[in-house]
Each structure stands twice: as C-alpha cells, then as structure tokens.
N, CA, C and O atoms as CSV, one atom per row, in Angstrom:
chain,resi,resn,atom,element,x,y,z
A,1,MET,N,N,78.537,124.263,104.172
A,1,MET,CA,C,80.211,124.180,104.791
A,1,MET,C,C,81.069,124.792,103.649
A,1,MET,O,O,80.917,124.690,102.432
A,2,THR,N,N,81.701,125.238,104.131
A,2,THR,CA,C,82.371,126.182,103.026
A,2,THR,C,C,84.220,124.698,102.302
A,2,THR,O,O,84.541,123.582,102.711
A,3,PRO,N,N,84.917,125.737,101.035
A,3,PRO,CA,C,85.303,125.155,100.626
A,3,PRO,C,C,86.477,124.516,101.013
A,3,PRO,O,O,86.861,123.386,100.711
A,4,GLU,N,N,87.185,125.642,101.949
A,4,GLU,CA,C,87.931,125.904,103.151
A,4,GLU,C,C,87.827,124.266,103.882
A,4,GLU,O,O,88.675,123.374,103.845
A,5,GLU,N,N,86.338,124.267,104.599
A,5,GLU,CA,C,86.446,123.290,105.918
A,5,GLU,C,C,86.593,121.929,104.888
A,5,GLU,O,O,87.402,121.034,105.138
A,6,ILE,N,N,85.444,121.900,103.368
A,6,ILE,CA,C,85.791,120.692,102.511
A,6,ILE,C,C,87.075,120.344,102.603
A,6,ILE,O,O,87.234,119.267,103.177
A,7,LEU,N,N,88.048,120.877,102.238
A,7,LEU,CA,C,89.290,120.364,101.626
A,7,LEU,C,C,90.441,119.803,103.343
A,7,LEU,O,O,91.288,118.945,103.593
A,8,GLU,N,N,89.889,120.698,103.938
A,8,GLU,CA,C,90.253,120.434,105.553
A,8,GLU,C,C,89.891,118.557,105.624
A,8,GLU,O,O,90.736,117.759,106.026
A,9,LYS,N,N,88.829,118.242,105.262
A,9,LYS,CA,C,88.216,117.037,105.826
A,9,LYS,C,C,88.636,116.233,104.924
A,9,LYS,O,O,88.652,115.033,105.199
A,10,VAL,N,N,89.122,116.724,103.506
A,10,VAL,CA,C,89.388,115.739,102.417
A,10,VAL,C,C,90.811,115.791,103.042
A,10,VAL,O,O,91.350,115.218,102.096
A,11,GLY,N,N,91.650,115.988,103.740
A,11,GLY,CA,C,93.056,115.992,103.784
A,11,GLY,C,C,93.232,115.278,105.066
A,11,GLY,O,O,94.211,114.670,105.499
A,12,ASP,N,N,91.979,115.503,105.611
A,12,ASP,CA,C,92.157,114.028,107.052
A,12,ASP,C,C,91.839,112.503,106.392
A,12,ASP,O,O,92.047,111.374,106.836
A,13,GLN,N,N,91.172,113.042,104.984
A,13,GLN,CA,C,90.985,111.289,105.112
A,13,GLN,C,C,91.604,110.878,103.926
A,13,GLN,O,O,91.520,109.650,103.909
A,14,VAL,N,N,92.221,111.304,102.861
A,14,VAL,CA,C,93.652,111.349,102.291
A,14,VAL,C,C,94.617,111.923,102.567
A,14,VAL,O,O,94.795,113.009,103.119
A,15,GLY,N,N,95.416,111.029,102.095
A,15,GLY,CA,C,96.732,111.118,102.427
A,15,GLY,C,C,97.906,110.376,103.142
A,15,GLY,O,O,97.646,109.205,103.422
A,16,VAL,N,N,99.132,110.820,103.488
A,16,VAL,CA,C,100.343,109.323,103.408
A,16,VAL,C,C,99.707,108.288,104.609
A,16,VAL,O,O,100.161,107.151,104.739
A,17,ARG,N,N,98.884,108.678,105.253
A,17,ARG,CA,C,98.307,107.931,106.749
A,17,ARG,C,C,96.973,106.577,105.420
A,17,ARG,O,O,96.601,105.520,105.930
A,18,ARG,N,N,96.556,106.884,104.060
A,18,ARG,CA,C,96.011,105.876,103.758
A,18,ARG,C,C,96.703,104.906,102.827
A,18,ARG,O,O,96.314,103.763,102.586
A,19,VAL,N,N,98.406,105.850,102.042
A,19,VAL,CA,C,98.887,105.055,100.897
A,19,VAL,C,C,99.425,103.737,102.067
A,19,VAL,O,O,99.253,102.519,102.019
A,20,PHE,N,N,100.146,104.635,103.105
A,20,PHE,CA,C,101.058,103.894,103.755
A,20,PHE,C,C,100.559,103.465,105.140
A,20,PHE,O,O,100.386,104.294,106.032
A,21,GLY,N,N,100.294,101.950,105.329
A,21,GLY,CA,C,99.074,102.013,106.358
A,21,GLY,C,C,100.086,101.277,107.914
A,21,GLY,O,O,101.216,100.891,107.616
A,22,SER,N,N,99.722,101.136,109.243
A,22,SER,CA,C,100.426,101.215,110.154
A,22,SER,C,C,101.320,99.944,109.694
A,22,SER,O,O,101.081,98.881,109.122
A,23,PRO,N,N,102.596,100.649,110.284
A,23,PRO,CA,C,103.933,99.155,110.132
A,23,PRO,C,C,103.216,97.724,110.780
A,23,PRO,O,O,102.083,97.878,111.236
A,24,VAL,N,N,103.793,96.392,110.842
A,24,VAL,CA,C,103.500,95.755,111.914
A,24,VAL,C,C,104.387,94.402,111.276
A,24,VAL,O,O,104.466,93.889,110.160
A,25,GLU,N,N,105.037,94.111,112.694
A,25,GLU,CA,C,106.128,93.214,112.997
A,25,GLU,C,C,105.953,91.438,112.844
A,25,GLU,O,O,105.327,90.802,113.692
A,26,HIS,N,N,106.697,90.682,111.466
A,26,HIS,CA,C,106.260,89.414,112.008
A,26,HIS,C,C,107.678,88.571,112.008
A,26,HIS,O,O,108.537,88.775,111.150
A,27,ASP,N,N,107.779,87.925,112.710
A,27,ASP,CA,C,108.861,87.323,112.653
A,27,ASP,C,C,110.250,87.409,111.927
A,27,ASP,O,O,110.854,86.687,111.134
A,28,GLY,N,N,110.533,88.823,112.658
A,28,GLY,CA,C,111.118,89.393,112.112
A,28,GLY,C,C,111.281,90.304,110.770
A,28,GLY,O,O,112.244,90.742,110.140
A,29,VAL,N,N,110.169,90.357,110.672
A,29,VAL,CA,C,109.643,91.016,109.199
A,29,VAL,C,C,109.188,92.307,109.398
A,29,VAL,O,O,108.224,92.182,110.153
A,30,LEU,N,N,109.314,93.247,109.192
A,30,LEU,CA,C,108.689,94.697,109.329
A,30,LEU,C,C,108.042,94.851,108.334
A,30,LEU,O,O,108.770,94.842,107.341
A,31,VAL,N,N,106.156,95.105,107.931
A,31,VAL,CA,C,105.403,95.196,106.976
A,31,VAL,C,C,104.858,96.115,107.138
A,31,VAL,O,O,104.405,96.310,108.266
A,32,VAL,N,N,104.701,96.866,106.342
A,32,VAL,CA,C,104.274,97.934,105.618
A,32,VAL,C,C,103.476,98.242,104.675
A,32,VAL,O,O,103.895,98.074,103.529
A,33,PRO,N,N,102.284,98.707,104.843
A,33,PRO,CA,C,101.423,97.828,103.606
A,33,PRO,C,C,100.925,99.185,103.368
A,33,PRO,O,O,100.624,100.118,104.111
A,34,VAL,N,N,100.933,98.912,101.451
A,34,VAL,CA,C,100.553,99.626,100.173
A,34,VAL,C,C,99.545,100.063,99.909
A,34,VAL,O,O,98.645,99.245,100.102
A,35,ALA,N,N,99.052,101.470,99.358
A,35,ALA,CA,C,98.103,101.421,98.605
A,35,ALA,C,C,98.392,102.321,97.400
A,35,ALA,O,O,99.451,102.657,96.872
A,36,VAL,N,N,96.896,102.649,97.091
A,36,VAL,CA,C,96.656,103.667,95.831
A,36,VAL,C,C,95.941,104.289,96.572
A,36,VAL,O,O,95.167,103.619,97.256
A,37,ALA,N,N,95.924,105.836,96.725
A,37,ALA,CA,C,94.710,106.948,97.423
A,37,ALA,C,C,93.998,108.175,95.891
A,37,ALA,O,O,94.556,109.127,95.344
A,38,ILE,N,N,92.958,107.714,95.710
A,38,ILE,CA,C,92.808,108.965,94.126
A,38,ILE,C,C,91.882,109.269,94.990
A,38,ILE,O,O,91.475,108.653,95.975
A,39,GLY,N,N,91.483,110.611,94.387
A,39,GLY,CA,C,90.933,111.860,94.942
A,39,GLY,C,C,89.892,112.567,93.862
A,39,GLY,O,O,89.865,112.243,92.675
A,40,GLY,N,N,89.017,113.608,94.465
A,40,GLY,CA,C,88.027,113.957,92.875
A,40,GLY,C,C,87.917,114.867,94.023
A,40,GLY,O,O,88.560,114.613,95.041
A,41,GLY,N,N,86.861,116.315,93.930
A,41,GLY,CA,C,86.441,117.292,93.921
A,41,GLY,C,C,85.429,117.818,94.017
A,41,GLY,O,O,84.566,117.022,94.385
A,42,GLY,N,N,84.848,119.405,93.777
A,42,GLY,CA,C,83.420,119.963,93.465
A,42,GLY,C,C,83.576,121.059,93.808
A,42,GLY,O,O,84.748,121.421,93.911
A,43,GLY,N,N,82.752,121.813,94.052
A,43,GLY,CA,C,82.318,122.752,93.796
A,43,GLY,C,C,81.037,123.838,93.633
A,43,GLY,O,O,79.977,123.324,93.991
A,44,GLY,N,N,80.916,125.187,93.181
A,44,GLY,CA,C,79.703,125.488,92.947
A,44,GLY,C,C,79.183,126.611,93.857
A,44,GLY,O,O,79.666,126.638,94.989
A,45,THR,N,N,78.422,127.389,93.588
A,45,THR,CA,C,78.019,128.126,94.909
A,45,THR,C,C,76.273,128.225,95.189
A,45,THR,O,O,75.204,127.974,94.631
A,46,ASP,N,N,76.676,128.621,96.108
A,46,ASP,CA,C,74.828,129.019,96.651
A,46,ASP,C,C,74.156,129.715,95.564
A,46,ASP,O,O,74.511,130.556,94.738
A,47,GLY,N,N,72.838,128.967,95.879
A,47,GLY,CA,C,71.846,128.547,95.139
A,47,GLY,C,C,71.713,127.570,94.352
A,47,GLY,O,O,72.589,126.756,94.060
A,48,ASP,N,N,70.087,127.614,93.787
A,48,ASP,CA,C,70.163,126.441,92.221
A,48,ASP,C,C,71.038,125.014,93.053
A,48,ASP,O,O,71.909,124.344,92.498
A,49,GLY,N,N,70.499,124.784,94.586
A,49,GLY,CA,C,71.216,123.406,94.525
A,49,GLY,C,C,72.700,123.564,95.552
A,49,GLY,O,O,73.224,122.589,96.093
A,50,GLY,N,N,72.971,124.309,95.616
A,50,GLY,CA,C,74.355,124.776,96.432
A,50,GLY,C,C,76.034,124.360,95.629
A,50,GLY,O,O,76.760,125.060,94.923
A,51,GLY,N,N,76.102,123.743,95.841
A,51,GLY,CA,C,77.245,122.730,95.237
A,51,GLY,C,C,78.150,121.787,96.042
A,51,GLY,O,O,77.515,121.069,96.813
A,52,SER,N,N,79.516,121.612,96.048
A,52,SER,CA,C,80.314,120.520,96.905
A,52,SER,C,C,80.377,119.458,96.200
A,52,SER,O,O,79.863,119.377,95.084
A,53,GLY,N,N,80.866,118.737,96.636
A,53,GLY,CA,C,81.134,116.735,96.035
A,53,GLY,C,C,82.372,116.225,96.814
A,53,GLY,O,O,83.115,116.551,97.740
A,54,PHE,N,N,82.240,115.589,96.231
A,54,PHE,CA,C,84.138,114.714,96.556
A,54,PHE,C,C,84.031,113.241,96.193
A,54,PHE,O,O,82.945,112.719,96.448
A,55,GLY,N,N,84.981,112.475,95.636
A,55,GLY,CA,C,84.563,111.085,95.444
A,55,GLY,C,C,86.450,110.764,95.708
A,55,GLY,O,O,87.395,111.549,95.782
A,56,GLY,N,N,86.373,109.329,95.787
A,56,GLY,CA,C,87.650,109.015,95.938
A,56,GLY,C,C,87.778,107.331,96.488
A,56,GLY,O,O,86.822,106.672,96.895
A,57,MET,N,N,88.980,106.922,96.398
A,57,MET,CA,C,88.829,105.512,96.337
A,57,MET,C,C,90.173,104.984,96.730
A,57,MET,O,O,91.156,105.559,96.262
A,58,VAL,N,N,90.372,103.773,97.679
A,58,VAL,CA,C,91.966,103.479,98.001
A,58,VAL,C,C,91.771,102.030,98.133
A,58,VAL,O,O,90.813,101.378,98.550
A,59,ARG,N,N,93.010,101.666,97.638
A,59,ARG,CA,C,92.963,100.337,97.522
A,59,ARG,C,C,94.266,99.802,97.595
A,59,ARG,O,O,95.296,100.249,97.090
A,60,GLY,N,N,94.054,98.515,98.472
A,60,GLY,CA,C,96.173,98.478,98.657
A,60,GLY,C,C,96.265,97.601,96.997
A,60,GLY,O,O,95.608,97.234,96.023
A,61,ILE,N,N,97.569,97.638,97.595
A,61,ILE,CA,C,98.515,97.281,96.147
A,61,ILE,C,C,99.609,96.407,96.391
A,61,ILE,O,O,100.309,95.842,95.550
A,62,GLY,N,N,99.714,96.335,98.139
A,62,GLY,CA,C,100.913,95.202,98.383
A,62,GLY,C,C,101.686,96.080,100.050
A,62,GLY,O,O,101.493,96.983,100.865
A,63,VAL,N,N,102.738,94.814,99.621
A,63,VAL,CA,C,103.204,95.673,101.508
A,63,VAL,C,C,105.297,95.849,101.109
A,63,VAL,O,O,105.968,95.553,100.120
A,64,TYR,N,N,105.506,96.215,101.921
A,64,TYR,CA,C,107.037,96.731,102.004
A,64,TYR,C,C,107.456,95.758,102.927
A,64,TYR,O,O,107.137,95.936,104.103
A,65,ALA,N,N,108.574,94.050,102.406
A,65,ALA,CA,C,108.913,94.095,103.477
A,65,ALA,C,C,110.316,93.905,103.676
A,65,ALA,O,O,111.134,93.460,102.871
A,66,ILE,N,N,110.598,94.534,105.552
A,66,ILE,CA,C,111.848,94.713,105.657
A,66,ILE,C,C,112.437,93.758,106.385
A,66,ILE,O,O,112.053,93.540,107.534
A,67,ARG,N,N,113.125,93.283,105.998
A,67,ARG,CA,C,114.545,92.953,106.597
A,67,ARG,C,C,115.799,92.554,106.889
A,67,ARG,O,O,116.408,92.543,105.819
A,68,ASP,N,N,116.344,92.297,107.565
A,68,ASP,CA,C,117.726,92.626,107.673
A,68,ASP,C,C,118.353,93.671,106.735
A,68,ASP,O,O,119.228,93.518,105.882
A,69,GLY,N,N,117.643,94.834,107.132
A,69,GLY,CA,C,118.058,95.956,106.191
A,69,GLY,C,C,117.816,96.125,104.995
A,69,GLY,O,O,118.461,96.944,104.341
A,70,ARG,N,N,116.424,95.075,104.238
A,70,ARG,CA,C,116.810,95.130,103.082
A,70,ARG,C,C,115.180,94.938,103.154
A,70,ARG,O,O,114.442,94.544,104.056
A,71,VAL,N,N,114.835,95.584,101.225
A,71,VAL,CA,C,113.695,95.874,101.780
A,71,VAL,C,C,113.425,95.433,100.292
A,71,VAL,O,O,114.268,95.256,99.412
A,72,ARG,N,N,111.840,95.273,100.199
A,72,ARG,CA,C,111.337,94.046,99.437
A,72,ARG,C,C,109.859,94.626,99.048
A,72,ARG,O,O,109.000,94.895,99.888
A,73,PHE,N,N,109.693,94.788,97.499
A,73,PHE,CA,C,107.540,95.356,97.718
A,73,PHE,C,C,107.648,93.770,96.843
A,73,PHE,O,O,108.280,93.340,95.878
A,74,VAL,N,N,106.445,93.137,98.000
A,74,VAL,CA,C,105.436,92.453,97.678
A,74,VAL,C,C,104.113,92.785,97.350
A,74,VAL,O,O,103.318,93.332,98.114
A,75,PRO,N,N,103.814,92.304,95.745
A,75,PRO,CA,C,102.353,92.868,94.898
A,75,PRO,C,C,101.313,92.180,95.629
A,75,PRO,O,O,101.301,90.960,95.792
A,76,ALA,N,N,99.999,93.391,96.287
A,76,ALA,CA,C,99.332,91.958,96.387
A,76,ALA,C,C,98.531,91.907,95.213
A,76,ALA,O,O,98.588,92.787,94.354
A,77,VAL,N,N,97.493,90.523,95.109
A,77,VAL,CA,C,96.959,89.620,93.673
A,77,VAL,C,C,96.014,90.132,94.241
A,77,VAL,O,O,95.772,90.443,95.408
A,78,ASP,N,N,95.292,90.217,92.934
A,78,ASP,CA,C,93.737,91.242,92.232
A,78,ASP,C,C,93.381,89.717,92.130
A,78,ASP,O,O,93.768,88.824,91.378
A,79,THR,N,N,92.516,89.761,93.150
A,79,THR,CA,C,91.888,87.997,92.667
A,79,THR,C,C,90.643,88.283,91.747
A,79,THR,O,O,90.249,87.759,90.705
A,80,THR,N,N,90.168,89.326,92.536
A,80,THR,CA,C,89.339,89.572,91.104
A,80,THR,C,C,89.551,90.197,89.251
A,80,THR,O,O,88.798,90.228,88.277
A,81,ALA,N,N,90.581,90.496,89.436
A,81,ALA,CA,C,91.016,90.907,87.918
A,81,ALA,C,C,91.076,89.335,87.378
A,81,ALA,O,O,90.412,88.954,86.414
A,82,LEU,N,N,92.031,88.418,88.193
A,82,LEU,CA,C,92.474,86.778,88.140
A,82,LEU,C,C,91.385,86.130,87.524
A,82,LEU,O,O,91.544,85.235,86.694
A,83,ALA,N,N,89.833,86.716,88.046
A,83,ALA,CA,C,88.829,86.016,88.133
A,83,ALA,C,C,88.326,86.322,86.480
A,83,ALA,O,O,88.203,85.764,85.390
A,84,ALA,N,N,88.153,87.560,87.137
A,84,ALA,CA,C,87.153,88.131,85.443
A,84,ALA,C,C,88.686,88.047,84.215
A,84,ALA,O,O,88.253,88.133,83.066
A,85,LEU,N,N,90.221,87.910,84.241
A,85,LEU,CA,C,90.582,87.096,82.915
A,85,LEU,C,C,90.583,85.698,82.570
A,85,LEU,O,O,90.984,85.340,81.463
A,86,GLY,N,N,90.194,84.938,83.370
A,86,GLY,CA,C,90.244,83.566,83.691
A,86,GLY,C,C,88.464,83.208,82.927
A,86,GLY,O,O,88.106,82.120,82.476
A,87,VAL,N,N,87.652,84.447,82.989
A,87,VAL,CA,C,85.836,83.817,82.591
A,87,VAL,C,C,86.603,83.839,81.171
A,87,VAL,O,O,86.790,82.829,80.494
A,88,LEU,N,N,87.053,85.242,80.793
A,88,LEU,CA,C,87.147,86.126,79.224
A,88,LEU,C,C,88.477,84.813,78.529
A,88,LEU,O,O,88.559,84.457,77.353
A,89,LEU,N,N,89.129,84.462,79.389
A,89,LEU,CA,C,90.088,82.994,78.361
A,89,LEU,C,C,89.021,82.124,78.492
A,89,LEU,O,O,88.967,81.693,77.340
A,90,ALA,N,N,88.229,81.627,79.031
A,90,ALA,CA,C,87.371,80.653,78.562
A,90,ALA,C,C,86.429,80.981,78.071
A,90,ALA,O,O,85.752,79.953,78.098
A,91,GLY,N,N,85.841,81.745,77.596
A,91,GLY,CA,C,84.890,82.053,76.364
A,91,GLY,C,C,85.375,82.303,75.321
A,91,GLY,O,O,84.805,82.354,74.231
A,92,LEU,N,N,87.392,82.630,75.768
A,92,LEU,CA,C,87.694,82.363,73.924
A,92,LEU,C,C,87.907,81.087,73.770
A,92,LEU,O,O,87.197,80.663,72.858
A,93,VAL,N,N,88.518,80.329,74.211
A,93,VAL,CA,C,88.145,79.327,74.086
A,93,VAL,C,C,86.753,78.307,73.128
A,93,VAL,O,O,86.648,77.866,71.984
A,94,LEU,N,N,85.943,78.300,74.301
A,94,LEU,CA,C,84.936,78.065,74.128
A,94,LEU,C,C,84.640,78.552,72.766
A,94,LEU,O,O,83.961,77.764,72.108
A,95,ARG,N,N,84.933,79.512,72.249
A,95,ARG,CA,C,84.041,80.385,71.021
A,95,ARG,C,C,84.754,79.993,70.010
A,95,ARG,O,O,84.192,79.584,68.995
A,96,THR,N,N,86.145,80.049,70.110
A,96,THR,CA,C,87.324,79.272,69.087
A,96,THR,C,C,86.969,77.394,68.872
A,96,THR,O,O,86.613,76.811,67.848
A,97,GLY,N,N,87.119,77.078,69.650
A,97,GLY,CA,C,85.980,75.813,69.828
A,97,GLY,C,C,84.820,75.418,68.449
A,97,GLY,O,O,84.798,75.087,67.263
A,98,ALA,N,N,83.872,75.762,69.715
A,98,ALA,CA,C,82.799,76.313,68.457
A,98,ALA,C,C,82.643,76.571,66.601
A,98,ALA,O,O,81.905,76.269,65.663
A,99,ARG,N,N,83.458,77.068,66.799
A,99,ARG,CA,C,83.962,77.954,65.188
A,99,ARG,C,C,84.358,76.268,64.543
A,99,ARG,O,O,83.850,75.620,63.627
A,100,ARG,N,N,85.166,76.050,65.225
A,100,ARG,CA,C,85.849,74.846,64.332
A,100,ARG,C,C,85.229,73.956,64.182
A,100,ARG,O,O,85.483,73.135,63.301
A,101,ARG,N,N,84.342,73.864,64.907
A,101,ARG,CA,C,83.052,72.351,64.608
A,101,ARG,C,C,82.272,72.720,63.588
A,101,ARG,O,O,81.906,71.976,62.678
A,102,VAL,N,N,81.914,74.265,63.765
A,102,VAL,CA,C,80.466,74.812,62.684
A,102,VAL,C,C,81.249,74.988,61.242
A,102,VAL,O,O,80.619,75.086,60.189
A,103,GLY,N,N,82.732,75.019,61.306
A,103,GLY,CA,C,83.311,75.556,60.204
A,103,GLY,C,C,84.098,73.466,59.610
A,103,GLY,O,O,85.167,73.423,59.002
A,104,HIS,N,N,83.652,72.683,59.807
A,104,HIS,CA,C,84.172,71.561,59.014
A,104,HIS,C,C,83.101,70.841,59.832
A,104,HIS,O,O,82.917,69.633,59.681
C-alpha cells in the first residue's frame, strides 16, 4: 500500500464524522455527541520489512444539547477515572490510618 493510499484510508477513519456524531432529537432537545480523536502515522521504505503503521483513538467527551436556540455542553463522566480516583483516595486514607496507629 502506498503512503497516499494509507492517508486516504486514515482520512476515512479519522475526521469530523468521528468527532461529532449524528444529531439525535429527544423531547425537543437536539443532542450532538462530541469526541476527541487522536491519530498517529508511520512510514518507511520497501525492503527490510517495508514500513507503514498507524495508531488512533476516539473517546467520547460529552454532548452539545441544543434547545430553543440555546447551546449547552454536557461533559461525559469518565467512570473509570472516577473509580481509580476513589481507589487512590481509599488507599491514602487507609495508609494514613495505619501510620497513626503505629506512631502511637
């Protein structure tokens, strides 16, 4: 596959369609999903394994809610990050409690 063909395929996979989803109307509110898209790349020449490559990620970050001509951004809640933060805080609390017992 040539670099031009790779870029064409990448362009089909990463773009505004991946960042803004199809609008959906519900109870008089137009909802437009929003994501962040991060792409990679690659290269190389023929021989010694050739070359090319690519990496990418698309992650939902929230929605635009449109009602009566007013637009509001509603962020998505990252439950994985919240759970990790909860585990970290619980660990710190337990560690502090254990140190206080040993110290007295």
